[in-house]
C-alpha positions in Angstrom: 0.0 0.0 0.0 1.3 3.5 -0.9 1.6 6.5 1.4 -1.8 8.2 2.0 -2.1 11.7 3.3 -4.5 12.1 6.2 -3.9 15.8 6.8 -1.9 17.8 4.3 0.8 20.3 5.3 -0.6 22.7 7.9 1.2 25.8 9.2 1.3 26.2 12.9 2.8 28.5 15.5 3.6 26.4 18.5 3.9 28.2 21.8 6.8 27.0 23.9 8.0 28.2 27.3 8.6 31.8 28.5 7.0 33.6 25.6 8.9 31.6 23.0 7.3 30.1 19.9 8.3 28.1 16.8 6.9 28.4 13.3 6.4 24.9 11.9 4.4 22.9 9.5 3.2 19.4 9.9 1.4 16.6 8.1 -0.2 13.4 9.1 0.1 10.4 6.8 -0.3 6.6 6.7 2.1 4.1 5.3 0.6 0.6 5.3 -1.1 0.3 8.7 1.0 2.9 10.5 0.2 6.6 11.1 2.9 9.3 11.3 3.1 12.9 12.3 5.9 14.7 10.4 7.1 18.1 11.5 9.2 20.6 9.5 10.4 24.1 10.2 9.3 27.2 8.2 12.2 26.6 5.7 11.2 23.0 5.2 13.9 21.4 7.2 12.9 18.1 8.8 12.5 18.3 12.6 11.0 15.0 13.6 8.7 12.2 12.5 6.6 10.7 15.2 5.0 7.2 14.7 1.5 7.4 16.1 0.2 4.5 18.2 -2.4 2.1 16.6 -5.9 3.6 16.5 -4.7 7.2 17.1 -6.9 9.0 14.7 -7.5 12.5 15.9 -9.0 15.7 14.8 -6.9 18.7 13.8 -7.0 20.3 17.3 -5.7 17.1 18.8 -2.8 17.0 16.3 -1.9 20.6 17.3 -1.7 19.6 21.0 0.4 16.6 20.2 2.7 18.7 18.0 3.3 21.1 21.0 4.3 18.2 23.2 6.6 16.8 20.6 8.4 20.2 20.2 8.6 20.7 24.0 10.1 17.3 24.4 12.7 18.0 21.6 13.6 21.4 23.1 14.2 19.8 26.5 16.5 17.1 25.0 
């Protein structure tokens, strides 16, 4: 099965800590039976690809919340 887009590239401003933010874009896609959330910065540099757990089909607002947690985790690392 080929790659299928669930949510096309979406621009987002993610609020971090202490009045900081990060301009990113993300997409959600499926390869075979696995869902992924891919994050890129505003100049299209890959930041992270997160494999979503089975059955994790969310609405757009939920993906935005998940995106914030991913970026906070990466910033803390």
